[in-house]
C-alpha positions in Angstrom: -15.7 5.9 -22.8 -14.9 6.7 -19.2 -12.1 4.7 -17.6 -11.6 4.7 -13.8 -8.4 3.8 -11.9 -8.1 3.4 -8.2 -5.0 2.6 -6.1 -5.1 -0.5 -3.9 -5.7 1.7 -0.8 -9.3 1.4 -2.0 -9.2 -2.3 -0.9 -11.0 -3.2 -4.1 -9.6 -6.6 -4.9 -8.3 -7.7 -8.3 -11.2 -10.1 -8.6 -13.6 -7.2 -8.1 -12.3 -5.1 -11.0 -15.1 -6.0 -13.4 -17.8 -5.5 -10.7 -16.6 -1.9 -10.1 -15.4 -1.2 -13.6 -12.0 -0.1 -12.6 -8.3 -0.7 -13.1 -6.3 -1.1 -9.9 -2.9 0.6 -9.2 -1.2 -1.7 -6.7 0.8 0.0 -3.9 4.0 -1.7 -2.9 4.4 -3.6 0.4 7.8 -4.2 1.9 7.7 -7.2 4.3 11.0 -8.1 5.8 13.5 -8.2 2.9 10.8 -8.8 0.2 8.8 -6.4 -1.8 5.3 -7.2 -3.1 2.6 -5.6 -5.1 -0.5 -5.2 -3.0 -3.3 -7.6 -4.0 -1.2 -9.1 -6.8 1.6 -11.3 -5.5 1.0 -11.1 -1.7 -1.4 -13.7 -0.3 -3.4 -12.1 2.5 -3.1 -15.2 4.7 0.7 -15.2 4.3 0.7 -11.4 5.1 -1.2 -11.9 8.3 1.0 -14.8 9.3 4.0 -12.6 9.0 2.3 -9.7 10.7 1.0 -11.7 13.7 3.2 -14.7 14.2 6.6 -13.3 13.0 6.1 -9.8 14.3 7.2 -8.2 11.0 5.9 -4.7 10.5 5.2 -4.0 6.8 6.0 -0.8 5.1 4.2 0.7 2.1 5.6 2.7 -0.8 4.4 4.4 -3.9 3.3 2.2 -6.8 5.3 1.8 -10.0 3.9 4.3 -12.5 5.2 2.9 -15.8 2.3 0.5 -16.3 -0.3 3.2 -15.2 1.1 5.7 -17.7 1.1 3.1 -20.5 -2.5 2.1 -19.9 -3.7 5.7 -19.6 -1.8 6.8 -22.8 -3.5 3.9 -24.6 -6.9 4.9 -23.4 -6.3 8.5 -24.3 -5.2 7.5 -27.8 -8.5 5.7 -28.4 -10.5 8.8 -27.3 -11.4 7.7 -23.7 -11.6 9.9 -20.6 -9.8 8.9 -17.5 -10.4 9.4 -13.7 -7.7 8.3 -11.3 -8.9 8.1 -7.7 -6.2 7.9 -5.0 -6.0 7.3 -1.3 -5.9 10.5 0.7 -3.0 12.8 -0.1 -2.7 13.4 3.7 -1.5 9.8 4.3 0.2 8.9 1.0 2.3 10.6 -1.7 0.4 8.8 -4.5 -1.9 11.6 -5.4 0.8 14.3 -5.8 3.0 11.9 -7.8 0.2 11.0 -10.2 -0.8 14.7 -10.6 2.7 15.5 -11.8 2.7 12.4 -14.0 -0.3 13.6 -16.0 0.2 17.3 -16.1 -1.0 18.7 -19.3 -3.4 15.8 -20.1 -6.7 17.3 -21.1 -8.7 14.1 -20.6 -7.3 12.9 -17.3 -8.5 13.9 -13.9 -6.8 12.9 -10.7 -9.1 12.9 -7.7 -7.9 13.0 -4.1 -10.4 10.8 -2.2 -9.5 12.3 1.2 -10.1 8.9 2.6 -9.3 5.2 2.0 -10.7 1.7 1.7 -14.5 1.4 1.5 -15.0 5.1 1.1 -13.3 4.9 -2.2 -15.6 2.1 -3.2 -18.5 4.3 -2.6 -17.0 7.1 -4.7 -16.5 4.6 -7.5 -20.1 3.5 -7.2 -21.1 7.2 -7.5 -19.0 7.7 -10.6 -20.5 4.6 -12.2 -24.0 6.2 -12.0 -22.8 8.9 -14.4 -20.5 7.2 -16.8 -22.4 8.6 -19.8 -22.0 12.1 -18.6 -19.1 14.6 -19.3 -15.8 13.9 -17.5 -15.9 17.0 -15.2 -19.6 16.3 -14.3 -18.6 12.9 -13.0 -15.7 14.3 -11.1 -17.9 17.0 -9.5 -20.4 14.3 -8.4 -17.6 12.3 -6.7 -16.2 15.4 -5.0 -19.7 16.3 -3.7 -20.0 12.9 -2.0 -16.6 13.0 -0.3 -17.7 15.1 2.7 -20.7 12.8 3.3 -18.7 9.6 3.5 -18.2 8.4 7.1 -15.4 5.9 8.0 -15.6 4.7 11.6 -13.5 1.8 12.9 -11.9 0.4 16.0 -8.5 -1.1 15.9 -7.4 -3.7 18.4 -4.3 -1.6 19.1 -3.0 1.8 17.9 0.6 0.5 17.6 0.3 -0.2 13.8 -1.1 3.3 13.1 1.7 4.9 15.1 4.4 2.8 13.5 3.1 3.6 10.0 3.0 7.3 10.7 -0.8 7.5 10.2 -1.4 8.6 13.8 0.3 11.2 15.9 2.1 10.1 19.1 -0.2 12.3 21.2 -3.3 10.5 19.8 -1.5 7.1 20.4 -0.8 8.1 24.0 -4.5 9.0 24.6 -5.7 5.7 23.2 -3.0 3.4 24.5 -1.7 4.7 27.8 -5.2 5.5 29.2 -6.5 2.1 28.1 -9.2 3.7 26.0 -10.6 2.0 22.9 -10.7 4.7 20.2 -13.0 5.0 17.2 -10.7 6.0 14.3 -11.8 7.7 11.1 -10.8 10.5 8.7 -10.9 14.2 9.5 -9.8 16.6 6.8 -8.2 13.7 5.0 -6.1 12.6 8.0 -6.5 9.6 10.3 -7.8 10.8 13.6 -9.4 9.6 16.8 -13.1 10.5 16.5 -14.4 9.1 19.8 -13.0 7.3 22.9 -14.7 4.5 24.6 -13.8 2.1 27.4 -13.8 -1.5 26.1 -14.8 -3.2 22.8 -18.5 -3.5 23.7 -18.9 0.2 24.1 -17.2 0.7 20.8 -19.6 -1.7 19.2 -22.6 0.1 20.6 -21.2 3.5 19.4 -20.5 2.2 15.9 -24.0 0.6 15.6 -25.7 3.8 16.8 -23.5 5.9 14.5 -25.7 4.9 11.5 -28.6 6.7 13.2 -26.5 9.6 14.6 -25.0 10.5 11.2 -28.3 9.9 9.4 -27.1 7.1 7.1 -28.4 7.5 3.6 -30.5 4.5 2.6 -29.6 5.0 -1.1 -26.0 3.8 -0.6 -24.4 0.6 0.6 -23.0 0.3 4.1 -19.6 -1.4 3.9 -18.6 -3.7 6.8 -14.8 -3.5 7.0 -12.5 -5.7 9.1 -9.0 -7.1 9.2 -8.1 -10.8 9.6 -10.9 -11.8 12.0 -14.5 -11.5 10.9 -16.0 -12.2 14.3 -15.8 -8.6 15.5 -17.6 -7.2 12.5 -20.3 -10.0 12.8 -20.8 -8.9 16.4 -21.2 -5.3 15.3 -23.7 -6.2 12.5 -25.8 -8.1 15.0 -26.3 -4.9 17.0 -27.4 -2.8 14.1 -31.0 -1.5 13.8 -32.8 -3.9 11.5 -33.7 -1.1 9.0 -30.0 -0.8 8.0 -29.3 -4.5 7.5 -30.4 -4.6 3.8 -27.7 -1.9 3.1 -24.8 -4.0 4.4 -24.0 -5.7 1.1 -20.2 -5.5 1.2 -17.9 -7.3 3.7 -14.3 -6.2 3.1 -11.3 -7.9 4.6 -8.8 -5.1 4.1 -5.9 -5.5 1.7 -2.4 -5.5 3.1 -1.7 -1.8 2.1 -4.3 -0.7 4.7 -4.4 -3.6 7.0 -0.7 -3.1 7.8 -1.6 0.2 9.4 -4.7 -0.9 11.2 -3.4 -4.2 12.4 -5.4 -7.5 12.9 -8.9 -7.6 14.4 -10.0 -4.0 13.5 -13.6 -3.6 12.5 -16.0 -0.8 11.5 -18.6 0.7 9.1 -18.2 2.9 6.1 -21.4 4.7 4.9 -22.8 7.8 3.4 -24.5 10.4 5.6 -27.5 12.5 4.5 -25.9 15.5 6.3 
């Protein structure tokens, strides 16, 4: 049997584990003087209250690996294969740490997603299509999809990405000091400014048209991602060409591990391009 693990940077919720057929490795969230496990003992409403009203800037750290190793060892002992899908190695040390943890394991593959959040959901969906196939075949299918996954989102402010070290100061200056609303995504596994627009409305228009521009593949879900406030993503969906609406089946209020870097009121689409 194939077992799939994802870290909580995927924003797959604990209550969605059965739907996606995964085990979740919770990243750690440090909020003030307290440490939490992402998606386990940190209520998302409490998190946003501390972020917005108390001005606390959360920090993330690597997960505890003892539970992961025990679970993987138990699966291997019963003859299972294991895939561990992590948030991009360019923004977290999780991938490299897990690679070292399972060096020499013949039936374990650690996959660097080169992305985060809904993109990882799409990679899990792809793996689930081939669960009855050999381990390396499934891994190859996931890796083939990675360059086609597009993540495009607009944060309300770049301050959180800068503070969290996910965005360079030069890119922060471009977006903040010039009062330009950026469209953020992943380029070569790193968080980057992909486009610059003046005002939220122009960002919404760009994101809605991006489905056409990048030739969105109708065989995959479009994931509508947002942080804290759903009104922005609802406004974006209302501007989308009707032919794509049936693909928007997942609305994802991002888990704290990622939301702490994007800040509240961010919104965007994650989808698969034909190109």
